[in-house]
C-alpha positions as CSV (number, residue, x, y, z in Angstrom):
1,M,104.9,75.4,98.9
2,N,108.3,75.3,98.0
3,K,110.6,78.2,97.2
4,I,110.5,77.7,93.5
5,D,106.7,77.8,93.6
6,F,106.5,80.9,95.8
7,K,108.9,82.7,93.5
8,L,106.7,81.7,90.3
9,V,103.5,82.7,92.0
10,M,105.0,85.9,93.0
11,E,106.2,86.8,89.6
12,S,102.6,86.0,88.4
13,V,101.3,88.7,90.8
14,I,103.9,91.1,89.7
15,K,103.0,90.5,86.1
16,D,99.2,90.9,86.9
17,Y,99.7,94.1,89.0
18,L,102.7,95.7,87.4
19,N,100.4,98.6,85.9
20,A,97.9,98.8,88.8
21,P,97.6,102.2,90.5
22,T,100.1,102.8,93.5
23,E,97.1,103.5,95.8
24,E,95.6,100.0,95.1
25,L,99.0,98.4,95.8
26,I,99.4,100.4,99.0
27,M,96.0,99.2,100.3
28,N,96.9,95.7,99.4
29,V,100.3,95.9,101.5
30,T,98.5,97.8,104.5
31,V,94.9,97.6,105.2
32,S,94.2,94.6,103.1
33,R,97.3,92.8,103.7
34,W,95.8,90.0,105.6
35,E,93.2,89.3,103.0
36,H,96.0,88.3,100.5
37,H,98.3,85.4,100.4
38,E,101.8,86.1,101.6
39,W,103.4,85.6,98.1
40,A,100.9,88.1,96.7
41,V,101.8,90.7,99.4
42,V,105.7,90.2,98.6
43,G,104.7,90.7,95.0
44,F,102.9,94.0,95.7
45,E,105.9,95.1,97.9
46,K,108.3,94.4,95.0
47,I,106.3,96.6,92.6
48,L,106.2,99.5,95.2
49,E,109.9,99.2,95.7
50,E,110.4,100.0,92.0
51,R,108.1,102.9,92.3
52,S,110.4,104.7,95.1
53,L,107.8,106.0,97.3
54,S,108.9,109.1,99.3
55,Y,107.0,108.1,102.4
56,D,106.9,105.2,104.8
57,I,103.7,103.0,104.4
58,Y,104.9,100.7,107.4
59,T,103.7,102.8,110.3
60,E,100.7,102.4,112.7
61,N,99.6,105.9,111.8
62,F,99.7,105.3,108.2
63,F,97.8,102.1,108.6
64,K,95.1,104.1,110.6
65,K,94.8,106.6,107.8
66,K,94.3,104.0,105.1
67,F,91.9,101.8,107.2
68,V,89.8,105.0,107.8
69,E,90.1,105.9,104.2
70,K,89.0,102.5,102.7
71,F,85.8,102.4,105.0
72,S,84.8,106.1,105.1
73,R,84.4,105.9,101.3
74,L,81.8,103.3,101.4
75,Y,80.4,104.1,104.9
76,P,80.8,107.9,105.7
77,G,78.5,107.5,108.7
78,W,81.0,105.3,110.4
79,T,84.0,107.4,109.7
80,N,84.5,109.0,113.0
81,D,83.8,105.7,115.0
82,I,86.4,103.8,112.7
83,R,88.9,106.6,113.4
84,K,88.2,106.5,117.1
85,M,88.5,102.7,117.2
86,M,91.8,102.8,115.4
87,T,93.3,105.6,117.8
88,E,92.1,103.4,120.8
89,L,93.8,100.3,119.4
90,I,97.2,102.1,118.7
91,E,97.1,103.9,122.2
92,N,96.6,100.4,123.8
93,G,99.5,98.6,122.1
94,W,98.2,97.4,118.7
95,N,101.0,97.3,116.0
96,L,101.4,96.3,112.4
97,S,102.4,92.8,113.5
98,I,98.8,92.1,114.8
99,P,96.5,91.3,112.0
100,L,93.4,93.4,111.8
101,T,90.7,92.9,109.1
102,A,87.3,94.4,108.9
103,K,84.3,94.2,106.5
104,D,80.6,95.2,106.1
105,Y,78.2,92.3,106.8
106,H,74.7,93.0,106.2
107,G,74.9,96.4,107.2
108,R,77.1,95.6,110.3
109,F,80.8,96.7,110.6
110,E,82.6,93.6,111.5
111,C,86.2,93.9,112.7
112,F,88.5,90.9,113.4
113,I,91.7,91.3,115.5
114,S,94.0,88.3,115.9
115,S,95.4,89.0,119.4
116,N,94.8,87.4,122.8
117,D,94.9,90.9,124.4
118,I,91.5,91.3,126.1
119,I,91.7,95.0,126.0
120,L,92.2,95.2,122.1
121,Q,89.5,92.7,121.7
122,Q,87.1,94.7,123.8
123,I,88.0,97.8,121.9
124,V,87.0,96.2,118.5
125,E,83.9,94.5,120.0
126,S,82.6,97.7,121.7
127,N,83.2,99.9,118.6
128,C,81.5,97.4,116.4
129,E,78.6,97.3,118.7
130,L,78.3,101.0,118.6
131,M,78.6,101.2,114.8
132,S,75.8,98.6,114.5
133,L,73.4,101.1,116.0
134,K,74.3,103.8,113.7
135,C,73.2,104.4,110.1
136,S,76.4,103.6,107.8
137,R,75.6,106.8,105.4
138,C,74.9,109.6,107.9
139,G,75.8,108.4,111.3
140,F,72.4,108.9,112.8
141,S,71.8,106.6,115.6
142,D,68.3,107.2,117.1
143,D,66.4,105.6,114.3
144,E,65.0,102.2,115.5
145,Y,64.5,101.2,112.0
146,I,68.1,100.8,110.9
147,F,68.1,98.0,108.3
148,D,71.1,96.7,106.8
149,G,73.2,99.5,108.3
150,V,70.9,102.3,106.7
151,C,68.3,104.6,108.6
152,Q,64.8,105.3,107.4
153,K,65.8,108.7,106.3
154,C,68.9,107.4,103.9
155,R,66.8,104.6,102.3
């Protein structure tokens, strides 16, 4: 894509998202940034620049806060595990230049890290395995009937 196309597409994003809530735009440039095209993220950032935020959204700890917030709304039973995973990643060298995406797939928390660092990969894998044994709603882990991420009690 040449620069003219990039600019046109970015302007289209700005037009479409100009009135979007600030919180949505912040999620789009932090936690969800790797789910969007680069031109879309640049457009979101330009809108946020105009809104003159009084805090820095480009720190690992801010990303951690938003990452936990995004998934704890949907999966409160996994909140502590997601927070623990993010803390471990940051303590072991993860930073904003290393793409990190996550989603729920049929009741399993799936997280993907684009890094060759074995320690970071193991942190993600072990925490995802742990969460797959817990109910996404209540965090209970002794129920052998967890189906689609939900225990018998929460169904």
